[in-house]
C-alpha positions in Angstrom: 1.3 32.5 -48.4 3.5 35.5 -47.7 7.2 35.0 -48.5 9.0 33.8 -45.4 12.4 35.1 -44.4 15.2 32.9 -45.3 13.6 31.0 -48.2 16.1 32.2 -50.7 19.0 30.8 -48.7 18.2 27.7 -46.8 21.1 28.1 -44.4 19.4 31.1 -43.1 22.4 33.4 -43.4 23.1 36.6 -45.3 25.2 35.5 -48.2 28.2 37.8 -48.6 29.3 39.3 -51.9 31.5 37.0 -53.9 34.4 39.4 -53.6 34.5 39.1 -49.9 34.4 35.3 -49.7 37.4 33.0 -49.7 36.1 29.4 -49.7 32.6 29.9 -51.0 33.5 32.0 -54.1 33.4 29.1 -56.4 31.5 25.8 -55.9 33.7 23.0 -54.7 33.6 19.8 -56.8 34.3 16.7 -54.9 35.0 13.1 -56.0 31.8 12.2 -54.3 29.7 13.5 -57.2 27.8 10.3 -57.3 24.2 10.4 -58.3 22.5 12.5 -55.7 25.5 14.2 -54.2 25.4 17.1 -56.6 21.9 18.0 -55.5 23.0 18.1 -51.9 26.0 20.3 -52.8 23.6 22.7 -54.5 21.4 23.0 -51.4 18.7 20.6 -52.5 17.6 17.3 -51.0 18.9 14.6 -53.3 17.2 11.3 -53.9 20.1 9.3 -52.4 19.9 11.4 -49.2 16.2 11.1 -49.1 16.4 7.3 -49.4 18.9 7.1 -46.6 16.7 9.3 -44.4 13.7 7.1 -45.3 15.6 4.0 -44.2 16.4 5.7 -40.8 12.7 6.6 -40.4 11.7 3.0 -41.2 14.0 1.7 -38.4 12.3 4.0 -36.0 8.9 2.9 -37.2 9.8 -0.7 -36.8 11.0 -0.3 -33.2 8.0 1.8 -32.2 5.8 -1.2 -32.7 8.2 -4.0 -31.7 7.3 -4.1 -28.0 3.6 -3.4 -28.5 3.2 -6.4 -30.9 4.6 -8.7 -28.1 2.6 -7.4 -25.2 0.3 -10.4 -25.1 3.2 -12.9 -25.4 5.3 -11.1 -22.8 2.4 -11.2 -20.3 1.9 -14.9 -21.1 5.4 -16.2 -21.3 7.4 -14.2 -18.7 4.6 -13.0 -16.5 5.0 -9.3 -17.0 2.2 -7.2 -15.6 0.7 -4.3 -17.5 2.4 -1.9 -15.1 5.8 -3.6 -15.8 5.3 -3.2 -19.5 4.4 0.4 -18.9 7.8 0.8 -17.2 9.6 -0.6 -20.2 7.9 1.8 -22.5 8.5 4.7 -20.2 12.2 3.9 -19.8 12.7 3.9 -23.5 10.8 7.1 -24.1 12.3 9.1 -21.3 15.8 8.1 -22.4 15.0 9.0 -26.0 13.8 12.4 -25.0 16.7 13.1 -22.7 19.2 12.0 -25.3 17.8 14.0 -28.3 19.7 17.2 -27.3 22.9 15.2 -26.8 22.8 14.0 -30.4 21.9 17.5 -31.5 25.0 18.9 -29.8 27.2 16.3 -31.6 25.8 17.4 -34.9 25.8 21.1 -34.2 29.4 21.2 -33.1 30.5 19.0 -35.9 31.9 16.4 -33.5 30.4 13.7 -35.7 29.2 13.9 -39.2 25.4 13.5 -39.7 26.0 10.3 -41.6 28.0 8.9 -38.7 25.4 9.8 -36.2 22.6 8.1 -38.2 24.7 4.9 -38.7 25.8 4.8 -35.0 22.2 5.2 -34.0 21.1 2.2 -36.0 24.0 0.1 -34.7 23.0 0.9 -31.1 19.4 0.1 -31.8 20.3 -3.2 -33.5 22.5 -4.2 -30.5 19.9 -3.5 -27.9 17.1 -5.3 -29.8 19.3 -8.3 -30.6 20.2 -8.8 -26.9 16.6 -8.4 -25.9 15.8 -11.6 -27.7 18.0 -13.5 -25.2 16.8 -12.1 -21.8 13.7 -12.9 -19.7 14.0 -10.8 -16.5 12.7 -7.3 -15.9 15.9 -5.4 -15.0 17.9 -6.2 -18.2 14.8 -5.5 -20.3 14.5 -2.0 -18.7 18.2 -1.3 -19.4 18.0 -2.5 -23.0 14.8 -0.5 -23.8 16.5 2.6 -22.3 19.6 1.9 -24.4 17.3 1.5 -27.5 15.7 4.8 -26.8 19.1 6.5 -26.4 20.2 5.5 -29.8 16.8 6.0 -31.5 17.0 9.6 -30.4 19.8 10.2 -32.8 17.7 9.5 -35.9 14.9 12.1 -36.0 16.6 15.4 -35.0 19.4 14.9 -37.5 17.0 13.8 -40.3 14.6 16.7 -39.6 17.5 19.1 -39.6 18.7 17.9 -42.9 15.3 18.3 -44.5 14.9 21.8 -43.0 18.3 22.8 -44.4 17.9 21.4 -47.9 14.2 21.9 -48.6 12.4 25.2 -49.3 9.6 26.1 -46.9 6.8 25.6 -49.4 7.7 22.0 -49.9 8.7 20.9 -46.4 5.2 19.6 -45.5 5.3 17.3 -48.5 8.8 16.0 -47.7 8.0 15.5 -44.0 4.9 13.7 -45.0 6.8 11.3 -47.3 9.3 10.6 -44.6 6.6 10.0 -42.1 5.0 7.5 -44.5 8.2 5.4 -44.3 8.0 5.6 -40.5 4.5 4.3 -40.8 5.6 1.6 -43.3 8.0 0.3 -40.6 5.1 0.2 -38.2 2.9 -1.6 -40.7 5.4 -4.3 -41.4 6.2 -4.9 -37.8 2.6 -5.1 -36.7 1.5 -7.3 -39.5 4.5 -9.7 -39.1 5.0 -9.4 -35.4 1.3 -9.6 -34.5 1.2 -13.1 -36.1 4.7 -14.3 -35.2 5.1 -13.1 -31.6 2.5 -15.5 -30.1 3.7 -18.8 -31.8 6.8 -21.0 -31.5 9.3 -21.3 -34.2 11.6 -24.4 -33.9 10.9 -24.5 -30.2 11.8 -20.8 -29.8 9.2 -18.2 -28.7 8.1 -16.2 -31.7 8.8 -12.8 -30.0 12.4 -13.8 -29.4 12.9 -14.6 -33.1 11.2 -11.3 -34.0 13.6 -9.3 -31.9 16.6 -11.1 -33.2 15.7 -10.7 -36.8 14.9 -7.1 -36.3 18.3 -6.4 -34.7 20.1 -8.1 -37.6 18.2 -6.1 -40.2 18.9 -2.8 -38.3 22.6 -3.6 -38.6 22.1 -3.8 -42.3 20.5 -0.4 -42.4 23.5 1.0 -40.5 25.8 -0.4 -43.1 23.7 1.1 -45.9 23.8 4.5 -44.2 27.6 4.4 -43.6 28.3 3.3 -47.2 25.7 5.1 -49.3 24.6 8.3 -47.6 26.3 11.4 -49.1 27.1 14.0 -46.4 25.9 17.4 -47.6 28.9 19.8 -47.6 28.9 22.2 -44.7 29.0 25.7 -46.1 29.4 27.4 -42.8 32.4 27.6 -40.6 32.8 25.1 -37.8 31.3 26.5 -34.6 33.9 27.8 -32.2 34.9 25.3 -29.5 33.7 26.2 -26.1 36.5 27.5 -23.9 34.9 26.2 -20.7 34.9 22.5 -21.4 31.9 20.3 -20.6 30.4 22.7 -18.0 30.4 25.6 -20.4 28.8 23.4 -23.1 26.0 22.4 -20.8 25.6 26.0 -19.8 25.4 27.1 -23.4 22.7 24.5 -24.1 20.7 25.5 -21.1 20.8 29.1 -22.3 19.7 28.0 -25.7 16.7 26.3 -24.2 15.8 29.5 -22.3 16.2 31.5 -25.6 13.9 29.0 -27.4 11.3 29.3 -24.6 11.1 33.1 -25.2 9.7 32.3 -28.7 5.9 32.2 -28.1 5.3 29.6 -30.9 8.0 27.3 -29.5 6.5 27.5 -26.0 3.0 26.8 -27.4 4.2 23.8 -29.4 5.9 22.5 -26.3 2.6 22.9 -24.4 0.6 21.1 -27.0 3.3 18.5 -27.3 3.2 17.6 -23.6 -0.5 16.8 -23.8 -0.6 15.8 -27.4 2.1 13.2 -27.0 0.4 11.4 -24.1 -2.1 9.6 -26.4 0.7 8.6 -28.8 2.8 7.2 -26.0 0.0 4.6 -25.2 -1.1 3.6 -28.7 1.0 0.5 -28.3 -1.8 -1.0 -26.2 -4.0 -1.2 -29.3 -3.0 -4.7 -30.1 -3.5 -5.9 -26.6 -6.9 -4.3 -26.5 -8.1 -6.0 -29.6 -6.8 -9.4 -28.5 -8.6 -9.0 -25.2 -11.8 -8.3 -27.1 -11.5 -11.8 -28.6 -10.3 -10.9 -32.1 -8.0 -13.2 -34.0 -4.2 -12.5 -34.3 -4.5 -11.5 -37.9 -7.5 -9.3 -37.2 -5.8 -7.6 -34.3 -2.6 -7.0 -36.3 -4.5 -5.4 -39.2 -6.6 -3.2 -36.9 -3.6 -2.1 -34.9 -1.9 -1.2 -38.2 -3.9 1.9 -38.8 -0.6 3.1 -40.3 -1.6 1.6 -43.6 -4.1 4.5 -43.7 -1.7 6.7 -41.8 0.8 6.5 -44.6 -1.8 8.1 -46.8 -2.7 10.5 -44.0 0.8 11.7 -43.5 1.2 12.6 -47.2 -2.3 14.0 -47.3 -1.7 16.1 -44.2 1.5 17.6 -45.6 -0.3 18.4 -48.8 -3.4 19.9 -47.1 -1.2 22.0 -44.8 0.9 23.3 -47.7 -2.3 24.3 -49.6 -3.8 26.0 -46.5 -0.6 27.8 -45.9 -0.6 29.2 -49.5 -4.3 30.2 -49.3 -4.5 31.4 -45.7 -0.9 32.5 -45.2 0.3 32.3 -41.6 -3.1 30.9 -40.3 -3.1 27.9 -42.7 -0.8 25.5 -40.7 -2.5 26.2 -37.3 -5.9 25.6 -38.9 -4.6 22.3 -40.3 -3.8 21.1 -36.8 -7.1 22.2 -35.4 -9.0 20.3 -38.1 -7.1 17.0 -37.6 -7.3 17.1 -33.8 -11.0 17.9 -33.9 -11.5 14.8 -36.1 -9.3 12.5 -34.1 -10.9 13.0 -30.6 -14.4 11.6 -31.4 -12.9 8.8 -33.4 -10.7 7.6 -30.6 -13.6 7.9 -28.1 -15.7 5.8 -30.4 -13.1 3.1 -30.7 -12.3 2.6 -27.0 -15.6 3.6 -25.3 -18.4 4.2 -27.8 -18.2 0.6 -29.2 -18.5 -1.7 -26.1 -15.7 -4.4 -25.9 -16.7 -7.6 -27.6 -19.6 -6.0 -29.5 -17.6 -4.4 -32.3 -16.9 -6.3 -35.4 -13.7 -6.3 -37.3 -15.1 -4.0 -40.0 -16.5 -1.5 -37.5 -13.1 -1.1 -35.9 -11.5 -1.1 -39.4 -13.6 1.8 -40.5 -12.9 3.8 -37.3 -9.1 3.2 -37.4 -8.9 3.8 -41.1 -10.7 7.1 -40.8 -8.3 8.2 -38.0 -5.3 7.1 -40.0 -6.3 9.3 -43.0 -7.7 12.3 -41.2 -6.4 12.3 -37.7 -2.6 12.4 -38.3 -1.9 15.7 -39.9 -0.6 17.9 -37.1 3.0 16.8 -36.7 3.8 16.7 -40.4 1.8 19.6 -41.7 2.0 22.0 -38.7 4.6 21.2 -36.0 7.7 20.5 -38.1 7.2 23.2 -40.7 6.5 25.8 -38.0 9.6 24.7 -36.1 11.6 25.1 -39.2 10.4 28.7 -39.6 10.6 30.2 -36.1 14.4 29.8 -35.6 15.7 33.1 -34.3 18.5 34.9 -36.1 20.8 35.6 -33.2 23.4 37.5 -35.0 27.1 37.5 -34.3 30.0 38.4 -36.6 32.5 35.8 -37.7 36.2 36.5 -37.4 36.6 37.5 -41.1 33.1 38.9 -41.4 32.3 36.4 -44.1 29.0 35.3 -42.5 26.6 37.3 -40.4 24.3 35.4 -38.0 24.4 32.1 -36.2 24.3 29.2 -38.6 20.6 28.5 -39.2 21.0 24.8 -39.5 22.7 24.7 -36.1 19.7 26.5 -34.6 17.3 24.3 -36.5 18.7 21.0 -35.1 18.8 22.5 -31.6 15.2 23.6 -32.0 14.1 20.1 -33.2 16.0 18.3 -30.5 15.0 20.5 -27.6 11.4 20.8 -28.7 11.2 17.0 -29.0 12.8 16.5 -25.6 10.6 19.1 -23.8 7.3 18.1 -25.4 7.6 14.3 -25.0 9.5 13.9 -21.7 6.4 14.4 -19.6 4.2 12.3 -21.9 6.8 9.5 -21.8 7.0 9.6 -18.0 3.3 9.6 -17.3 1.3 8.3 -20.3 1.8 4.5 -20.0 1.8 4.7 -16.2 -1.5 6.6 -16.2 -3.1 4.0 -18.4 -1.9 1.1 -16.3 -3.0 2.7 -13.0 -6.4 3.6 -14.3 -7.0 0.2 -15.9 -5.7 -1.8 -12.9 -6.7 0.3 -9.9 -9.8 2.1 -11.1 -11.5 0.0 -13.8 -10.5 -3.5 -12.7 -8.0 -4.8 -15.3 -6.6 -8.2 -14.2 -5.2 -10.0 -17.3 -1.8 -11.6 -16.7 -1.9 -11.0 -12.9 -4.1 -14.0 -12.2 -2.5 -16.3 -14.7 -5.2 -16.1 -17.3 -4.1 -17.0 -20.8 -7.2 -16.1 -22.7 -8.8 -12.8 -23.4 -11.4 -11.4 -21.1 -14.0 -8.8 -21.9 -13.8 -7.4 -18.4 -10.1 -6.5 -18.8 -10.8 -5.2 -22.3 -13.5 -2.9 -21.0 -11.2 -1.7 -18.3 -8.3 -1.0 -20.7 -10.7 0.7 -23.2 -12.0 3.1 -20.5 -8.4 4.0 -19.4 -7.4 4.5 -23.1 -10.4 6.7 -23.9 -9.7 9.0 -20.9 -6.0 9.2 -21.5 -6.5 10.1 -25.2 -9.5 12.4 -25.3 -8.7 14.7 -22.4 -5.1 15.6 -23.4 -6.1 16.1 -27.0 -8.9 18.5 -26.0 -6.2 20.6 -24.3 -4.0 20.3 -27.4 -6.9 21.6 -29.6 -7.0 24.8 -27.5 -3.2 25.2 -27.6 -3.2 25.1 -31.4 -5.7 27.9 -31.4 -3.0 30.1 -29.8 -0.7 29.7 -32.8 -3.0 31.9 -34.9 -1.7 34.8 -32.7 1.9 33.7 -32.1 3.1 32.3 -35.4 2.5 35.5 -37.5 4.2 37.5 -34.7 7.2 35.3 -34.6 7.7 35.4 -38.4 7.5 39.2 -38.4 10.1 39.3 -35.7 12.3 36.9 -37.7 12.0 39.0 -40.8 12.9 42.2 -38.9 16.0 40.4 -37.5 17.0 39.3 -41.0 16.7 42.9 -42.4 18.8 44.2 -39.5 21.4 41.6 -40.3 21.5 42.7 -43.9 21.9 46.3 -42.9 24.7 45.4 -40.5 26.5 43.3 -43.1 26.2 46.1 -45.7 27.7 48.6 -43.3 30.5 46.2 -42.4 31.2 45.7 -46.1 31.3 49.4 -46.7 33.8 49.9 -43.9 36.0 47.1 -45.3 35.9 48.6 -48.8 36.9 52.1 -47.5 39.7 50.6 -45.4 
């Protein structure tokens, strides 16, 4: 793959000559040179930092499956309808997407350290999940799921920004894939344990309540680990200047940043594909309910829902394949990676929910379909989206007061890109995905489980849910496949523009240095 601009200096700035630097002339040694901290200080992702980020990803994976493993029990025990459950999911996802830029601002403006943001996020998630184990009415559940989404939104943008800052481009796919495998590990544990615990009673307590309480306590433990053990990578760039206009000016600056990002063709294309591509993922939590309605046992439903066992392999494989394609095909490698995985995923999901009639598929048939999807249908986010987002950050150059750095801090822009792209691409999916499935299943295809007081599975409801799932997955992903095709045009163009901006910055800096020397 052609050399990308910025690889030699991960902060994305033009490094000044040593003679003109004050603070960066000599590396600073701190008392925090514990194992792992030195690597971060040298601009590499240390093992300790990676382990802490993996813990944060695991928390997010656990919560992503927590509600879905309890759908059957919630409908049975507190009479929630499929539409009400969709509202819970939508409330969390909308709040998460709206809050992501907020956490990005806190990190970008150095109002909180990245370690503090990650720890605070885990504390908030733990609090919301723990209290959820004690309530039974709809309104408090909606508030708590929204609260959970708000704090969960702090984990991914900061984690992705750290990886983008500390990892060279040619290895990002692999690192993102490894982190995603921990996300899927959290999903795996939650589904395997929760799918079997949620529907039983433990010491006269509903299993789903015990599951929520224990998860909340363990999340507190992860927060303590992050606060104690994570090494904050030193910030080599000056602190961003405080906004002179207060909160209104800050909001205005962020809105202008969004508009600037939308002028980047690849960013806009990724937002477009994300709007449609995230709709299927927003409804995957219905898998466990679908299999239980088909008449499968709890343990069978849990294993089938947990395609993440294969997805952990798929995440790592996808990152590796994308890196190989990028080296061999240059700027067309990562878009091709996404096209391949989406083209594989569409027929597999159609086969799972519609091709195999409800009640006629055996455990092993579903296992083969879901395992194949987990290995081959999960490459796009890790191998394509995140690395491209790390590459297309624009170099909007401005001079610092002493001329020591040219260009806006690249890690600031990267976290802004990650946060705003996540918010823009997923907000629509979060708002309409679960609602579309519930409306199609109940109003068009005849889903009635829970509403008529039924406690067993029905093939009629399973068929209705399967049809709704197939339509809500395959149609959006077909649009996504077309959107990824456009990256073959936009991605090389954006990288060329970024390289030209970097060269212009170097020329401007050299001219500035010459003037300073002559003066």
